[in-house]
C-alpha positions as CSV (number, residue, x, y, z in Angstrom):
1,M,175.8,157.7,-47.1
2,R,173.0,158.8,-48.9
3,T,172.1,162.3,-49.7
4,V,168.7,163.1,-48.2
5,A,166.3,166.3,-48.7
6,A,164.2,166.6,-45.8
7,F,161.1,169.1,-45.7
8,T,159.2,170.2,-42.7
9,D,156.5,172.5,-42.3
10,T,157.6,173.3,-38.5
11,Y,161.3,174.0,-37.8
12,L,163.2,176.2,-35.2
13,P,162.7,178.8,-34.1
14,T,159.4,177.1,-33.7
15,V,160.0,174.7,-30.6
16,N,158.1,171.4,-30.7
17,G,159.2,167.7,-31.0
18,V,159.1,167.8,-34.8
19,S,161.5,170.6,-35.0
20,Y,163.9,169.2,-32.6
21,T,163.7,165.8,-34.2
22,V,164.6,167.0,-37.6
23,R,167.5,169.0,-36.6
24,T,168.9,166.2,-34.3
25,W,168.5,163.8,-37.2
26,R,170.2,165.8,-39.7
27,D,173.0,166.8,-37.2
28,R,173.5,162.9,-36.4
29,W,173.3,162.0,-40.5
30,R,175.7,164.5,-41.3
31,K,178.2,163.2,-38.5
32,R,178.0,159.8,-40.4
33,G,179.1,161.4,-43.6
34,G,175.6,161.7,-45.3
35,E,174.2,165.0,-46.4
36,M,170.6,166.0,-45.1
37,A,169.2,169.3,-46.5
38,V,166.3,170.6,-44.6
39,V,163.7,172.9,-46.3
40,Y,161.5,175.0,-43.8
41,P,159.6,177.9,-43.3
42,E,161.2,181.1,-43.2
43,A,161.0,183.0,-39.8
44,S,162.4,186.1,-38.6
45,G,165.3,186.1,-36.3
46,R,166.8,182.9,-37.1
47,P,169.7,182.8,-40.0
48,S,169.8,179.8,-41.7
49,T,173.0,177.6,-41.4
50,T,174.9,175.4,-43.8
51,G,172.2,172.7,-45.4
52,E,169.3,174.7,-44.4
53,H,167.1,176.2,-46.8
54,P,164.3,178.5,-45.9
55,V,161.1,179.5,-47.9
56,P,158.9,182.3,-47.8
57,S,156.1,181.8,-45.4
58,A,153.4,183.5,-43.4
59,P,151.7,183.0,-39.8
60,L,148.9,180.7,-39.6
61,P,146.1,182.9,-38.1
62,F,144.4,180.1,-36.2
63,Y,147.5,178.7,-34.3
64,E,150.2,180.8,-32.9
65,G,154.0,179.9,-33.5
66,F,153.2,177.8,-36.9
67,R,153.6,179.2,-40.3
68,F,152.4,178.6,-43.6
69,A,155.1,178.0,-46.3
70,V,155.3,178.5,-50.0
71,P,155.3,175.0,-51.2
72,A,158.6,175.6,-53.1
73,V,161.7,173.6,-53.9
74,P,164.9,175.5,-53.5
75,D,167.5,175.2,-56.4
76,G,170.0,173.9,-54.3
77,V,168.1,171.0,-52.9
78,R,166.8,170.0,-56.5
79,S,170.3,170.3,-58.1
80,A,171.8,168.0,-55.6
81,D,169.8,165.4,-56.8
82,P,169.1,163.6,-53.4
83,D,168.9,159.8,-53.3
84,V,165.9,160.0,-51.1
85,V,163.3,162.6,-50.1
86,H,161.8,162.7,-46.5
87,A,158.7,164.7,-45.9
88,H,158.1,165.2,-42.1
89,T,154.8,166.9,-42.6
90,P,152.3,166.4,-45.1
91,F,151.0,169.9,-46.0
92,A,152.8,172.8,-48.0
93,L,156.3,171.6,-47.9
94,G,155.2,168.0,-47.8
95,L,153.5,168.7,-51.3
96,A,156.8,170.0,-52.3
97,A,158.7,167.2,-51.2
98,R,156.2,164.9,-53.0
99,R,156.8,166.9,-56.1
100,L,160.6,166.8,-56.2
101,A,160.4,163.0,-55.4
102,G,158.3,162.7,-58.7
103,D,160.2,164.9,-60.8
104,L,163.4,163.1,-59.9
105,D,162.0,159.7,-59.7
106,T,163.4,159.6,-56.1
107,P,162.1,157.5,-53.1
108,L,159.5,159.4,-51.1
109,V,159.7,158.5,-47.0
110,A,157.1,160.3,-45.2
111,S,157.0,160.9,-41.4
112,Y,153.8,160.6,-39.3
113,H,154.7,162.9,-36.3
114,T,151.3,164.5,-35.2
115,P,147.8,163.8,-35.8
116,A,146.7,167.0,-37.8
117,G,143.2,166.3,-37.0
118,E,143.3,166.9,-33.5
119,Y,144.0,170.7,-34.3
120,A,140.7,171.2,-35.9
121,R,139.1,172.7,-33.3
122,Y,141.5,175.5,-33.3
123,V,140.5,176.3,-36.7
124,S,136.7,176.4,-35.9
125,E,135.0,175.0,-32.8
126,T,131.5,174.6,-34.5
127,L,133.4,173.2,-38.0
128,A,135.8,170.7,-36.0
129,A,134.3,167.5,-37.0
130,P,134.3,168.0,-40.8
131,I,137.5,169.6,-40.7
132,K,138.9,166.6,-39.1
133,R,137.5,164.3,-41.5
134,V,138.7,166.2,-44.5
135,T,142.3,166.4,-42.7
136,D,142.4,162.8,-42.1
137,G,141.3,161.9,-45.7
138,Y,144.0,164.3,-47.0
139,E,146.4,162.5,-44.8
140,R,145.6,159.1,-45.9
141,W,146.0,160.3,-49.4
142,Y,149.2,161.8,-49.1
143,F,150.6,158.7,-47.0
144,D,149.4,156.3,-49.7
145,G,151.7,158.0,-52.1
146,A,154.8,157.6,-50.5
147,D,157.3,154.4,-50.5
148,A,157.6,154.0,-47.0
149,I,156.0,155.6,-43.7
150,V,158.0,156.3,-40.8
151,V,156.2,156.8,-37.2
152,P,157.8,157.2,-33.6
153,S,155.7,154.4,-32.2
154,E,153.3,151.3,-32.5
155,T,150.5,153.6,-31.5
156,A,151.3,156.0,-34.3
157,A,151.3,153.1,-36.5
158,A,147.8,151.9,-35.5
159,A,146.4,155.4,-35.7
160,I,147.5,155.6,-39.4
161,G,145.5,152.5,-40.3
162,A,145.9,150.4,-43.4
163,I,147.7,151.9,-46.1
164,D,149.7,150.7,-48.9
165,P,153.3,151.7,-48.1
166,P,155.2,149.9,-45.4
167,V,155.5,151.5,-42.3
168,H,158.4,151.6,-39.9
169,V,158.7,152.4,-36.4
170,V,161.7,154.4,-35.6
171,S,161.8,156.3,-32.3
172,N,162.6,160.0,-32.3
173,G,165.4,159.3,-30.1
174,V,167.1,161.2,-27.6
175,D,170.7,162.7,-27.5
176,T,171.7,160.8,-24.4
177,D,175.2,162.6,-24.5
178,R,173.2,165.6,-23.5
179,F,170.2,164.1,-21.7
180,R,171.7,162.6,-18.8
181,P,171.1,162.8,-14.9
182,A,172.5,166.2,-13.9
183,D,174.9,166.3,-11.0
184,E,173.9,167.6,-7.8
185,R,175.8,171.0,-8.1
186,A,174.0,171.8,-11.6
187,V,170.6,170.8,-10.1
188,V,171.3,173.4,-7.1
189,E,172.5,176.0,-9.3
190,F,169.4,175.6,-11.8
191,K,167.1,175.8,-8.8
192,R,168.6,178.7,-7.3
193,R,169.0,180.7,-10.8
194,H,165.1,180.3,-11.3
195,G,164.2,180.7,-7.7
196,L,162.5,177.4,-7.1
197,P,161.5,176.2,-3.6
198,E,163.0,173.3,-1.7
199,G,161.1,170.1,-1.4
200,P,159.3,167.9,-4.1
201,L,158.9,169.5,-7.5
202,V,156.4,168.5,-10.2
203,G,157.2,169.8,-13.8
204,Y,156.4,169.9,-17.4
205,T,158.3,171.5,-20.3
206,G,157.4,171.8,-24.0
207,R,155.0,174.0,-26.1
208,H,152.0,175.2,-24.1
209,G,149.5,173.9,-26.7
210,H,145.8,174.0,-25.7
211,E,145.9,170.3,-27.1
212,K,148.6,169.6,-24.1
213,R,145.7,170.3,-21.5
214,L,148.2,171.6,-19.0
215,G,145.1,173.1,-17.1
216,E,144.4,169.6,-15.8
217,L,148.0,169.8,-14.3
218,L,147.1,172.8,-12.6
219,D,143.9,171.5,-11.4
220,A,145.6,168.1,-10.3
221,T,148.6,169.8,-8.2
222,A,146.5,172.0,-6.1
223,G,146.8,171.8,-2.7
224,L,149.8,168.9,-3.0
225,E,152.8,169.2,-0.9
226,A,155.0,169.8,-4.0
227,G,155.8,173.0,-6.4
228,L,154.7,172.9,-9.9
229,V,157.4,174.2,-12.6
230,L,156.0,174.9,-16.1
231,A,158.8,175.6,-18.6
232,G,158.4,176.4,-22.3
233,D,155.7,178.5,-24.1
234,G,153.0,178.7,-26.3
235,P,149.4,180.0,-27.0
236,A,148.0,178.5,-23.8
237,R,150.3,180.1,-21.6
238,P,148.2,183.5,-20.8
239,E,145.3,181.5,-19.7
240,L,147.5,179.0,-17.7
241,E,149.1,182.1,-15.9
242,R,145.6,183.7,-15.6
243,R,144.3,180.5,-13.7
244,A,147.6,180.0,-11.6
245,E,147.3,183.7,-10.1
246,G,147.7,183.6,-6.3
247,R,149.3,180.4,-6.3
248,E,152.8,180.6,-4.8
249,D,153.5,177.0,-5.4
250,V,153.5,177.4,-9.4
251,S,156.5,178.7,-11.1
252,F,156.7,179.5,-14.9
253,L,159.9,179.5,-16.3
254,G,159.4,180.3,-19.9
255,F,161.6,179.2,-22.6
256,L,164.8,177.2,-21.5
257,D,167.6,176.9,-23.8
258,R,168.5,173.1,-24.6
259,A,171.4,173.2,-22.7
260,E,169.5,173.7,-19.4
261,L,167.2,171.1,-19.8
262,P,168.8,168.4,-18.1
263,A,169.2,170.2,-15.1
264,F,165.6,171.1,-15.3
265,Y,164.6,167.4,-15.7
266,S,167.0,166.2,-13.0
267,A,165.4,169.0,-10.6
268,L,162.1,167.3,-10.9
269,D,160.9,164.5,-8.6
270,A,158.1,163.8,-11.1
271,F,157.7,165.0,-14.9
272,A,154.0,165.3,-15.6
273,F,152.2,165.1,-18.9
274,P,148.7,165.1,-19.5
275,S,148.5,165.4,-23.5
276,P,146.5,162.8,-24.8
277,V,147.6,163.3,-28.3
278,E,151.0,162.3,-28.5
279,T,152.6,160.0,-31.1
280,E,155.8,159.3,-29.0
281,G,156.2,162.2,-26.5
282,L,159.9,163.4,-26.9
283,V,159.8,165.5,-23.4
284,A,158.6,162.2,-22.0
285,I,161.7,160.2,-23.1
286,E,164.1,163.0,-22.4
287,A,162.9,163.2,-18.8
288,I,163.2,159.3,-18.5
289,A,166.7,159.6,-19.9
290,C,167.6,162.2,-17.4
291,G,166.3,159.7,-14.6
292,T,162.9,161.3,-13.9
293,P,159.7,159.3,-13.6
294,V,157.0,160.4,-15.6
295,V,153.1,160.6,-14.6
296,A,151.4,160.2,-18.2
297,V,148.1,160.4,-19.2
298,A,146.8,156.5,-20.1
299,A,146.2,157.8,-23.9
300,G,147.8,157.9,-27.2
301,A,151.4,156.8,-27.5
302,L,152.3,157.6,-23.8
303,T,150.6,154.5,-22.8
304,E,153.8,152.9,-24.5
305,T,156.3,155.5,-23.9
306,V,155.8,155.3,-20.0
307,T,155.8,151.9,-18.4
308,D,153.7,151.7,-15.0
309,G,156.1,150.8,-12.0
310,E,159.2,151.1,-14.2
311,T,159.5,154.6,-15.8
312,G,156.5,156.0,-14.3
313,T,152.9,156.1,-13.6
314,H,149.6,156.5,-15.7
315,F,146.1,157.9,-15.0
316,P,142.9,157.8,-16.8
317,P,142.3,160.7,-19.2
318,G,140.2,163.6,-17.8
319,D,140.4,162.3,-14.0
320,T,141.9,164.9,-12.1
321,D,141.6,162.9,-8.8
322,A,143.3,159.9,-10.5
323,F,146.0,162.4,-11.9
324,R,146.5,163.9,-8.4
325,D,147.0,160.1,-7.0
326,A,149.2,159.3,-9.6
327,I,151.3,162.2,-9.0
328,E,151.5,161.5,-5.3
329,R,152.5,157.9,-5.9
330,T,155.2,158.5,-8.1
331,L,156.4,161.3,-5.6
332,A,156.5,158.6,-3.3
333,A,158.6,156.2,-5.4
334,A,160.7,158.6,-7.1
335,D,163.8,157.3,-5.3
336,R,163.8,154.0,-7.2
337,L,162.1,155.1,-10.5
338,P,162.9,154.7,-13.4
339,T,164.2,151.5,-13.2
340,G,167.0,150.0,-15.3
341,L,168.0,153.3,-16.4
342,D,171.4,152.6,-18.2
343,E,169.6,149.8,-20.2
344,R,166.8,152.4,-20.9
345,R,169.0,155.2,-22.1
346,R,170.7,152.6,-24.5
347,R,167.4,151.9,-26.2
348,L,166.4,155.6,-26.1
349,C,169.4,156.9,-27.8
350,V,169.1,158.7,-31.0
351,A,172.4,156.6,-32.5
352,R,169.7,153.5,-32.7
353,S,167.5,155.6,-34.2
354,I,169.6,156.8,-37.2
355,D,170.7,153.1,-37.7
356,E,166.8,152.3,-37.9
357,L,166.4,155.4,-40.2
358,E,169.3,154.3,-42.6
359,A,167.8,150.9,-43.0
360,V,164.5,152.5,-44.1
361,Y,166.4,154.5,-46.6
362,D,168.2,151.2,-47.8
363,D,164.8,149.6,-48.1
364,V,163.5,152.3,-50.4
365,D,166.7,153.0,-52.4
366,G,168.1,149.7,-52.3
């Protein structure tokens, strides 16, 4: 198994799909006998473990929870002489990854996890359009310099457009040993512990980012005969809580430990996901792996991740009435969705993703 140096501008304790994917891939790669060092922005309150290399960083002023790292290559990573350098983000530490690959004449694999241009308005509303153009141009320059690109979906591959390196679709994958339908006792205990009501439940977990459009979920569930459960945290949470004041049907659980998530998903009758900017939607595939159907916006990779009538229901972006109708239809069919769960879990399993990732590394370092 190869020695890999992975670089990422976002990592735990910041909670998002990229952070979890990097850690899960690292753990699974090491279990197979390989080495995968992770270089990431240092954050207070989280000690590094073996194979993790934090570098100095500072908070990003315009987006809570993210940090800007010094584009440094730790000595221990350079001296390990990796066979492959894998950049999970193209910015500060992505540049460090590119420099290391050039210095060592080592293949550079780059992952496209997030359309960074979609965050331009959080820097400046008035300058969002030119910032997005600059960001998109920068990403194209960066990805053109890699030896291979990894994307989590066909939708993400199409979003990159025509570039020189080969593009490989590799799902982020789900740890199906952890994410499986929880037994009834675990679900009852979870609901008791968090004071959740009886009756149908609709929910979401993940980063409460403005781009996730969770306010649409509050609007779509108003007046429904179902409780709404929001887990996770992020910069949009204070506004969401303000908007939900006076609604006894809405529960905010805050950050949940990963060990609690299977019971959370299993407690829901429908998982709702209005974010139009996903490149796969890790929480959606976690929900499906736990046997919970997903109500997803018909935009971005969720058009691919969720299959109507099989793993959930879609609704048009920005259409609150259609969103509410999709939730109601999914709740009515929750006892038979998702279909073919055993086969779907096999396709979603992260072990399959690591097989495909290894094939990418073989291709660039053959």
